[in-house]
PDB file of N, CA, C and O in Angstrom, chain B, residues numbered from 101:
ATOM      1  N   MET B 101     -14.541   2.648 -25.760  1.00  0.00           N
ATOM      2  CA  MET B 101     -15.000   1.768 -26.810  1.00  0.00           C
ATOM      3  C   MET B 101     -14.059   0.572 -26.886  1.00  0.00           C
ATOM      4  O   MET B 101     -12.907   0.709 -27.296  1.00  0.00           O
ATOM      5  N   ILE B 102     -14.540  -0.581 -26.497  1.00  0.00           N
ATOM      6  CA  ILE B 102     -13.752  -1.803 -26.622  1.00  0.00           C
ATOM      7  C   ILE B 102     -14.441  -2.680 -27.649  1.00  0.00           C
ATOM      8  O   ILE B 102     -15.571  -3.124 -27.445  1.00  0.00           O
ATOM      9  N   LEU B 103     -13.764  -2.922 -28.738  1.00  0.00           N
ATOM     10  CA  LEU B 103     -14.334  -3.749 -29.792  1.00  0.00           C
ATOM     11  C   LEU B 103     -13.887  -5.179 -29.617  1.00  0.00           C
ATOM     12  O   LEU B 103     -12.713  -5.436 -29.353  1.00  0.00           O
ATOM     13  N   ASN B 104     -14.792  -6.096 -29.757  1.00  0.00           N
ATOM     14  CA  ASN B 104     -14.430  -7.499 -29.740  1.00  0.00           C
ATOM     15  C   ASN B 104     -14.113  -7.874 -31.181  1.00  0.00           C
ATOM     16  O   ASN B 104     -14.925  -8.505 -31.858  1.00  0.00           O
ATOM     17  N   LEU B 105     -12.935  -7.485 -31.646  1.00  0.00           N
ATOM     18  CA  LEU B 105     -12.583  -7.613 -33.047  1.00  0.00           C
ATOM     19  C   LEU B 105     -12.401  -9.053 -33.496  1.00  0.00           C
ATOM     20  O   LEU B 105     -12.620  -9.360 -34.668  1.00  0.00           O
ATOM     21  N   ALA B 106     -12.012  -9.930 -32.607  1.00  0.00           N
ATOM     22  CA  ALA B 106     -11.782 -11.316 -32.991  1.00  0.00           C
ATOM     23  C   ALA B 106     -13.084 -12.018 -33.357  1.00  0.00           C
ATOM     24  O   ALA B 106     -13.086 -12.889 -34.227  1.00  0.00           O
ATOM     25  N   LYS B 107     -14.188 -11.659 -32.714  1.00  0.00           N
ATOM     26  CA  LYS B 107     -15.461 -12.337 -32.933  1.00  0.00           C
ATOM     27  C   LYS B 107     -16.452 -11.486 -33.716  1.00  0.00           C
ATOM     28  O   LYS B 107     -17.541 -11.958 -34.045  1.00  0.00           O
ATOM     29  N   ARG B 108     -16.108 -10.282 -34.010  1.00  0.00           N
ATOM     30  CA  ARG B 108     -17.036  -9.350 -34.637  1.00  0.00           C
ATOM     31  C   ARG B 108     -17.309  -9.718 -36.084  1.00  0.00           C
ATOM     32  O   ARG B 108     -16.372  -9.931 -36.853  1.00  0.00           O
ATOM     33  N   LYS B 109     -18.575  -9.797 -36.468  1.00  0.00           N
ATOM     34  CA  LYS B 109     -18.966 -10.183 -37.820  1.00  0.00           C
ATOM     35  C   LYS B 109     -19.221  -8.972 -38.710  1.00  0.00           C
ATOM     36  O   LYS B 109     -18.954  -9.023 -39.910  1.00  0.00           O
ATOM     37  N   MET B 110     -19.731  -7.889 -38.141  1.00  0.00           N
ATOM     38  CA  MET B 110     -20.050  -6.730 -38.960  1.00  0.00           C
ATOM     39  C   MET B 110     -18.797  -5.921 -39.268  1.00  0.00           C
ATOM     40  O   MET B 110     -17.792  -6.014 -38.564  1.00  0.00           O
ATOM     41  N   THR B 111     -18.872  -5.143 -40.310  1.00  0.00           N
ATOM     42  CA  THR B 111     -17.710  -4.363 -40.712  1.00  0.00           C
ATOM     43  C   THR B 111     -17.497  -3.199 -39.742  1.00  0.00           C
ATOM     44  O   THR B 111     -18.446  -2.636 -39.196  1.00  0.00           O
ATOM     45  N   THR B 112     -16.248  -2.865 -39.551  1.00  0.00           N
ATOM     46  CA  THR B 112     -15.859  -1.759 -38.685  1.00  0.00           C
ATOM     47  C   THR B 112     -15.174  -0.722 -39.552  1.00  0.00           C
ATOM     48  O   THR B 112     -14.327  -1.061 -40.378  1.00  0.00           O
ATOM     49  N   SER B 113     -15.535   0.538 -39.371  1.00  0.00           N
ATOM     50  CA  SER B 113     -14.920   1.580 -40.190  1.00  0.00           C
ATOM     51  C   SER B 113     -13.447   1.726 -39.830  1.00  0.00           C
ATOM     52  O   SER B 113     -13.019   1.378 -38.729  1.00  0.00           O
ATOM     53  N   GLN B 114     -12.700   2.235 -40.764  1.00  0.00           N
ATOM     54  CA  GLN B 114     -11.270   2.448 -40.532  1.00  0.00           C
ATOM     55  C   GLN B 114     -11.048   3.383 -39.354  1.00  0.00           C
ATOM     56  O   GLN B 114     -10.121   3.183 -38.569  1.00  0.00           O
ATOM     57  N   ALA B 115     -11.881   4.393 -39.227  1.00  0.00           N
ATOM     58  CA  ALA B 115     -11.746   5.337 -38.111  1.00  0.00           C
ATOM     59  C   ALA B 115     -11.957   4.643 -36.773  1.00  0.00           C
ATOM     60  O   ALA B 115     -11.259   4.940 -35.804  1.00  0.00           O
ATOM     61  N   GLU B 116     -12.917   3.721 -36.711  1.00  0.00           N
ATOM     62  CA  GLU B 116     -13.155   2.975 -35.473  1.00  0.00           C
ATOM     63  C   GLU B 116     -11.977   2.074 -35.144  1.00  0.00           C
ATOM     64  O   GLU B 116     -11.593   1.947 -33.981  1.00  0.00           O
ATOM     65  N   LEU B 117     -11.405   1.451 -36.164  1.00  0.00           N
ATOM     66  CA  LEU B 117     -10.236   0.598 -35.953  1.00  0.00           C
ATOM     67  C   LEU B 117      -9.061   1.404 -35.421  1.00  0.00           C
ATOM     68  O   LEU B 117      -8.367   0.976 -34.499  1.00  0.00           O
ATOM     69  N   GLU B 118      -8.847   2.567 -36.007  1.00  0.00           N
ATOM     70  CA  GLU B 118      -7.728   3.414 -35.583  1.00  0.00           C
ATOM     71  C   GLU B 118      -7.940   3.902 -34.144  1.00  0.00           C
ATOM     72  O   GLU B 118      -6.997   3.948 -33.355  1.00  0.00           O
ATOM     73  N   GLU B 119      -9.179   4.263 -33.811  1.00  0.00           N
ATOM     74  CA  GLU B 119      -9.465   4.711 -32.449  1.00  0.00           C
ATOM     75  C   GLU B 119      -9.278   3.563 -31.461  1.00  0.00           C
ATOM     76  O   GLU B 119      -8.757   3.767 -30.364  1.00  0.00           O
ATOM     77  N   GLU B 120      -9.696   2.366 -31.840  1.00  0.00           N
ATOM     78  CA  GLU B 120      -9.490   1.203 -30.975  1.00  0.00           C
ATOM     79  C   GLU B 120      -7.999   0.955 -30.758  1.00  0.00           C
ATOM     80  O   GLU B 120      -7.580   0.626 -29.648  1.00  0.00           O
ATOM     81  N   LEU B 121      -7.205   1.110 -31.802  1.00  0.00           N
ATOM     82  CA  LEU B 121      -5.756   0.925 -31.685  1.00  0.00           C
ATOM     83  C   LEU B 121      -5.149   1.944 -30.723  1.00  0.00           C
ATOM     84  O   LEU B 121      -4.350   1.585 -29.858  1.00  0.00           O
ATOM     85  N   PHE B 122      -5.526   3.209 -30.872  1.00  0.00           N
ATOM     86  CA  PHE B 122      -5.017   4.241 -29.965  1.00  0.00           C
ATOM     87  C   PHE B 122      -5.466   3.979 -28.530  1.00  0.00           C
ATOM     88  O   PHE B 122      -4.683   4.136 -27.593  1.00  0.00           O
ATOM     89  N   SER B 123      -6.712   3.585 -28.360  1.00  0.00           N
ATOM     90  CA  SER B 123      -7.232   3.290 -27.027  1.00  0.00           C
ATOM     91  C   SER B 123      -6.462   2.140 -26.386  1.00  0.00           C
ATOM     92  O   SER B 123      -6.102   2.205 -25.211  1.00  0.00           O
ATOM     93  N   ALA B 124      -6.215   1.095 -27.158  1.00  0.00           N
ATOM     94  CA  ALA B 124      -5.463  -0.060 -26.649  1.00  0.00           C
ATOM     95  C   ALA B 124      -4.030   0.340 -26.294  1.00  0.00           C
ATOM     96  O   ALA B 124      -3.482  -0.126 -25.295  1.00  0.00           O
ATOM     97  N   CYS B 125      -3.426   1.202 -27.114  1.00  0.00           N
ATOM     98  CA  CYS B 125      -2.060   1.669 -26.828  1.00  0.00           C
ATOM     99  C   CYS B 125      -2.019   2.492 -25.550  1.00  0.00           C
ATOM    100  O   CYS B 125      -1.101   2.351 -24.742  1.00  0.00           O
ATOM    101  N   ARG B 126      -3.015   3.351 -25.368  1.00  0.00           N
ATOM    102  CA  ARG B 126      -3.067   4.157 -24.137  1.00  0.00           C
ATOM    103  C   ARG B 126      -3.234   3.272 -22.912  1.00  0.00           C
ATOM    104  O   ARG B 126      -2.699   3.575 -21.846  1.00  0.00           O
ATOM    105  N   ALA B 127      -3.970   2.184 -23.060  1.00  0.00           N
ATOM    106  CA  ALA B 127      -4.231   1.281 -21.933  1.00  0.00           C
ATOM    107  C   ALA B 127      -3.107   0.267 -21.722  1.00  0.00           C
ATOM    108  O   ALA B 127      -3.053  -0.396 -20.686  1.00  0.00           O
ATOM    109  N   GLY B 128      -2.219   0.148 -22.692  1.00  0.00           N
ATOM    110  CA  GLY B 128      -1.149  -0.839 -22.589  1.00  0.00           C
ATOM    111  C   GLY B 128      -1.651  -2.263 -22.782  1.00  0.00           C
ATOM    112  O   GLY B 128      -1.046  -3.213 -22.285  1.00  0.00           O
ATOM    113  N   ASP B 129      -2.751  -2.409 -23.499  1.00  0.00           N
ATOM    114  CA  ASP B 129      -3.381  -3.711 -23.705  1.00  0.00           C
ATOM    115  C   ASP B 129      -2.869  -4.334 -25.007  1.00  0.00           C
ATOM    116  O   ASP B 129      -3.384  -4.054 -26.089  1.00  0.00           O
ATOM    117  N   VAL B 130      -1.854  -5.178 -24.880  1.00  0.00           N
ATOM    118  CA  VAL B 130      -1.183  -5.755 -26.041  1.00  0.00           C
ATOM    119  C   VAL B 130      -2.130  -6.619 -26.867  1.00  0.00           C
ATOM    120  O   VAL B 130      -2.063  -6.600 -28.096  1.00  0.00           O
ATOM    121  N   ASP B 131      -3.009  -7.376 -26.215  1.00  0.00           N
ATOM    122  CA  ASP B 131      -3.947  -8.222 -26.955  1.00  0.00           C
ATOM    123  C   ASP B 131      -4.894  -7.393 -27.815  1.00  0.00           C
ATOM    124  O   ASP B 131      -5.155  -7.744 -28.965  1.00  0.00           O
ATOM    125  N   ARG B 132      -5.410  -6.298 -27.265  1.00  0.00           N
ATOM    126  CA  ARG B 132      -6.282  -5.405 -28.048  1.00  0.00           C
ATOM    127  C   ARG B 132      -5.518  -4.765 -29.189  1.00  0.00           C
ATOM    128  O   ARG B 132      -6.060  -4.603 -30.282  1.00  0.00           O
ATOM    129  N   VAL B 133      -4.265  -4.398 -28.955  1.00  0.00           N
ATOM    130  CA  VAL B 133      -3.435  -3.825 -30.024  1.00  0.00           C
ATOM    131  C   VAL B 133      -3.306  -4.831 -31.164  1.00  0.00           C
ATOM    132  O   VAL B 133      -3.487  -4.484 -32.332  1.00  0.00           O
ATOM    133  N   ARG B 134      -2.994  -6.065 -30.820  1.00  0.00           N
ATOM    134  CA  ARG B 134      -2.843  -7.100 -31.845  1.00  0.00           C
ATOM    135  C   ARG B 134      -4.138  -7.331 -32.615  1.00  0.00           C
ATOM    136  O   ARG B 134      -4.117  -7.475 -33.838  1.00  0.00           O
ATOM    137  N   ARG B 135      -5.278  -7.368 -31.897  1.00  0.00           N
ATOM    138  CA  ARG B 135      -6.570  -7.579 -32.569  1.00  0.00           C
ATOM    139  C   ARG B 135      -6.899  -6.418 -33.499  1.00  0.00           C
ATOM    140  O   ARG B 135      -7.392  -6.628 -34.607  1.00  0.00           O
ATOM    141  N   ALA B 136      -6.628  -5.199 -33.053  1.00  0.00           N
ATOM    142  CA  ALA B 136      -6.926  -4.030 -33.876  1.00  0.00           C
ATOM    143  C   ALA B 136      -6.084  -4.031 -35.152  1.00  0.00           C
ATOM    144  O   ALA B 136      -6.589  -3.735 -36.234  1.00  0.00           O
ATOM    145  N   ILE B 137      -4.816  -4.361 -35.021  1.00  0.00           N
ATOM    146  CA  ILE B 137      -3.937  -4.416 -36.200  1.00  0.00           C
ATOM    147  C   ILE B 137      -4.368  -5.551 -37.123  1.00  0.00           C
ATOM    148  O   ILE B 137      -4.399  -5.384 -38.342  1.00  0.00           O
ATOM    149  N   ALA B 138      -4.700  -6.704 -36.547  1.00  0.00           N
ATOM    150  CA  ALA B 138      -5.151  -7.840 -37.361  1.00  0.00           C
ATOM    151  C   ALA B 138      -6.445  -7.511 -38.107  1.00  0.00           C
ATOM    152  O   ALA B 138      -6.679  -8.015 -39.206  1.00  0.00           O
ATOM    153  N   ALA B 139      -7.282  -6.664 -37.505  1.00  0.00           N
ATOM    154  CA  ALA B 139      -8.543  -6.282 -38.131  1.00  0.00           C
ATOM    155  C   ALA B 139      -8.369  -5.204 -39.200  1.00  0.00           C
ATOM    156  O   ALA B 139      -9.306  -4.898 -39.937  1.00  0.00           O
ATOM    157  N   GLY B 140      -7.158  -4.627 -39.281  1.00  0.00           N
ATOM    158  CA  GLY B 140      -6.893  -3.661 -40.339  1.00  0.00           C
ATOM    159  C   GLY B 140      -6.509  -2.265 -39.902  1.00  0.00           C
ATOM    160  O   GLY B 140      -6.346  -1.392 -40.755  1.00  0.00           O
ATOM    161  N   ALA B 141      -6.357  -2.013 -38.616  1.00  0.00           N
ATOM    162  CA  ALA B 141      -5.918  -0.689 -38.160  1.00  0.00           C
ATOM    163  C   ALA B 141      -4.476  -0.458 -38.612  1.00  0.00           C
ATOM    164  O   ALA B 141      -3.649  -1.369 -38.569  1.00  0.00           O
ATOM    165  N   ASP B 142      -4.189   0.747 -39.038  1.00  0.00           N
ATOM    166  CA  ASP B 142      -2.858   1.089 -39.550  1.00  0.00           C
ATOM    167  C   ASP B 142      -1.998   1.651 -38.414  1.00  0.00           C
ATOM    168  O   ASP B 142      -2.245   2.764 -37.951  1.00  0.00           O
ATOM    169  N   PRO B 143      -0.987   0.890 -37.957  1.00  0.00           N
ATOM    170  CA  PRO B 143      -0.170   1.370 -36.837  1.00  0.00           C
ATOM    171  C   PRO B 143       0.752   2.532 -37.202  1.00  0.00           C
ATOM    172  O   PRO B 143       1.337   3.160 -36.319  1.00  0.00           O
ATOM    173  N   LYS B 144       0.880   2.819 -38.487  1.00  0.00           N
ATOM    174  CA  LYS B 144       1.765   3.916 -38.915  1.00  0.00           C
ATOM    175  C   LYS B 144       1.000   5.214 -39.152  1.00  0.00           C
ATOM    176  O   LYS B 144       1.605   6.260 -39.387  1.00  0.00           O
ATOM    177  N   LYS B 145      -0.319   5.147 -39.090  1.00  0.00           N
ATOM    178  CA  LYS B 145      -1.119   6.333 -39.363  1.00  0.00           C
ATOM    179  C   LYS B 145      -1.213   7.217 -38.125  1.00  0.00           C
ATOM    180  O   LYS B 145      -1.564   6.757 -37.038  1.00  0.00           O
ATOM    181  N   ALA B 146      -0.898   8.468 -38.306  1.00  0.00           N
ATOM    182  CA  ALA B 146      -0.961   9.430 -37.205  1.00  0.00           C
ATOM    183  C   ALA B 146      -2.375   9.970 -37.090  1.00  0.00           C
ATOM    184  O   ALA B 146      -3.100  10.080 -38.078  1.00  0.00           O
ATOM    185  N   THR B 147      -2.746  10.301 -35.876  1.00  0.00           N
ATOM    186  CA  THR B 147      -4.066  10.879 -35.639  1.00  0.00           C
ATOM    187  C   THR B 147      -4.058  12.362 -35.995  1.00  0.00           C
ATOM    188  O   THR B 147      -3.024  13.024 -35.908  1.00  0.00           O
ATOM    189  N   ASN B 148      -5.198  12.868 -36.389  1.00  0.00           N
ATOM    190  CA  ASN B 148      -5.331  14.298 -36.672  1.00  0.00           C
ATOM    191  C   ASN B 148      -6.063  15.010 -35.543  1.00  0.00           C
ATOM    192  O   ASN B 148      -6.462  16.165 -35.690  1.00  0.00           O
ATOM    193  N   LYS B 149      -6.243  14.320 -34.412  1.00  0.00           N
ATOM    194  CA  LYS B 149      -7.011  14.890 -33.306  1.00  0.00           C
ATOM    195  C   LYS B 149      -6.235  15.928 -32.511  1.00  0.00           C
ATOM    196  O   LYS B 149      -6.829  16.691 -31.750  1.00  0.00           O
ATOM    197  N   ASP B 150      -4.958  15.968 -32.670  1.00  0.00           N
ATOM    198  CA  ASP B 150      -4.177  16.931 -31.908  1.00  0.00           C
ATOM    199  C   ASP B 150      -3.057  17.503 -32.765  1.00  0.00           C
ATOM    200  O   ASP B 150      -2.817  17.044 -33.882  1.00  0.00           O
ATOM    201  N   ILE B 151      -2.399  18.478 -32.246  1.00  0.00           N
ATOM    202  CA  ILE B 151      -1.316  19.144 -32.967  1.00  0.00           C
ATOM    203  C   ILE B 151      -0.112  18.230 -33.157  1.00  0.00           C
ATOM    204  O   ILE B 151       0.621  18.364 -34.137  1.00  0.00           O
ATOM    205  N   LEU B 152       0.095  17.303 -32.224  1.00  0.00           N
ATOM    206  CA  LEU B 152       1.293  16.463 -32.250  1.00  0.00           C
ATOM    207  C   LEU B 152       1.275  15.404 -33.339  1.00  0.00           C
ATOM    208  O   LEU B 152       2.333  14.901 -33.718  1.00  0.00           O
ATOM    209  N   SER B 153       0.107  15.053 -33.850  1.00  0.00           N
ATOM    210  CA  SER B 153      -0.021  14.008 -34.867  1.00  0.00           C
ATOM    211  C   SER B 153       0.769  12.765 -34.492  1.00  0.00           C
ATOM    212  O   SER B 153       1.670  12.342 -35.217  1.00  0.00           O
ATOM    213  N   GLU B 154       0.426  12.198 -33.369  1.00  0.00           N
ATOM    214  CA  GLU B 154       1.133  11.020 -32.869  1.00  0.00           C
ATOM    215  C   GLU B 154       0.660   9.751 -33.561  1.00  0.00           C
ATOM    216  O   GLU B 154      -0.497   9.638 -33.967  1.00  0.00           O
ATOM    217  N   THR B 155       1.571   8.805 -33.688  1.00  0.00           N
ATOM    218  CA  THR B 155       1.217   7.476 -34.153  1.00  0.00           C
ATOM    219  C   THR B 155       0.868   6.631 -32.924  1.00  0.00           C
ATOM    220  O   THR B 155       1.136   7.048 -31.797  1.00  0.00           O
ATOM    221  N   PRO B 156       0.275   5.456 -33.126  1.00  0.00           N
ATOM    222  CA  PRO B 156      -0.006   4.598 -31.973  1.00  0.00           C
ATOM    223  C   PRO B 156       1.248   4.264 -31.161  1.00  0.00           C
ATOM    224  O   PRO B 156       1.170   4.147 -29.938  1.00  0.00           O
ATOM    225  N   LEU B 157       2.383   4.110 -31.809  1.00  0.00           N
ATOM    226  CA  LEU B 157       3.619   3.820 -31.082  1.00  0.00           C
ATOM    227  C   LEU B 157       3.999   4.974 -30.159  1.00  0.00           C
ATOM    228  O   LEU B 157       4.405   4.746 -29.019  1.00  0.00           O
ATOM    229  N   HIS B 158       3.872   6.206 -30.639  1.00  0.00           N
ATOM    230  CA  HIS B 158       4.130   7.368 -29.782  1.00  0.00           C
ATOM    231  C   HIS B 158       3.216   7.338 -28.557  1.00  0.00           C
ATOM    232  O   HIS B 158       3.645   7.580 -27.429  1.00  0.00           O
ATOM    233  N   THR B 159       1.956   7.035 -28.814  1.00  0.00           N
ATOM    234  CA  THR B 159       0.980   6.994 -27.732  1.00  0.00           C
ATOM    235  C   THR B 159       1.339   5.929 -26.708  1.00  0.00           C
ATOM    236  O   THR B 159       1.295   6.183 -25.504  1.00  0.00           O
ATOM    237  N   ALA B 160       1.693   4.741 -27.176  1.00  0.00           N
ATOM    238  CA  ALA B 160       2.052   3.654 -26.275  1.00  0.00           C
ATOM    239  C   ALA B 160       3.251   4.033 -25.422  1.00  0.00           C
ATOM    240  O   ALA B 160       3.266   3.766 -24.221  1.00  0.00           O
ATOM    241  N   CYS B 161       4.245   4.646 -26.024  1.00  0.00           N
ATOM    242  CA  CYS B 161       5.453   5.041 -25.290  1.00  0.00           C
ATOM    243  C   CYS B 161       5.140   6.099 -24.240  1.00  0.00           C
ATOM    244  O   CYS B 161       5.763   6.127 -23.179  1.00  0.00           O
ATOM    245  N   LYS B 162       4.199   6.948 -24.525  1.00  0.00           N
ATOM    246  CA  LYS B 162       3.866   8.033 -23.631  1.00  0.00           C
ATOM    247  C   LYS B 162       3.037   7.564 -22.426  1.00  0.00           C
ATOM    248  O   LYS B 162       3.192   8.087 -21.323  1.00  0.00           O
ATOM    249  N   TYR B 163       2.174   6.593 -22.638  1.00  0.00           N
ATOM    250  CA  TYR B 163       1.236   6.195 -21.598  1.00  0.00           C
ATOM    251  C   TYR B 163       1.612   4.932 -20.822  1.00  0.00           C
ATOM    252  O   TYR B 163       1.076   4.694 -19.740  1.00  0.00           O
ATOM    253  N   VAL B 164       2.515   4.129 -21.354  1.00  0.00           N
ATOM    254  CA  VAL B 164       2.803   2.840 -20.738  1.00  0.00           C
ATOM    255  C   VAL B 164       4.202   2.828 -20.150  1.00  0.00           C
ATOM    256  O   VAL B 164       5.172   3.189 -20.817  1.00  0.00           O
ATOM    257  N   ILE B 165       4.298   2.412 -18.903  1.00  0.00           N
ATOM    258  CA  ILE B 165       5.597   2.248 -18.247  1.00  0.00           C
ATOM    259  C   ILE B 165       5.862   0.763 -18.137  1.00  0.00           C
ATOM    260  O   ILE B 165       5.047   0.024 -17.586  1.00  0.00           O
ATOM    261  N   ILE B 166       6.981   0.323 -18.652  1.00  0.00           N
ATOM    262  CA  ILE B 166       7.334  -1.083 -18.605  1.00  0.00           C
ATOM    263  C   ILE B 166       8.267  -1.317 -17.431  1.00  0.00           C
ATOM    264  O   ILE B 166       9.272  -0.622 -17.281  1.00  0.00           O
ATOM    265  N   TYR B 167       7.941  -2.281 -16.612  1.00  0.00           N
ATOM    266  CA  TYR B 167       8.759  -2.613 -15.443  1.00  0.00           C
ATOM    267  C   TYR B 167       9.537  -3.855 -15.701  1.00  0.00           C
ATOM    268  O   TYR B 167      10.290  -4.302 -14.835  1.00  0.00           O
TER     269      TYR B 167
END
């Protein structure tokens, strides 16, 4: 799910915003991360989808290698 948050006119649920943020963090897509946060995604909110309850920052650190 890639949301075009910068141009999107209709409302997006908080859950969709949070999922977009996690997806962008997993992909290492800084522009999508910024758009998701600007649209209202909470970067401090942990997901309840797994036992680890990771925040988007945890996810980004786990999936992205910086060279």
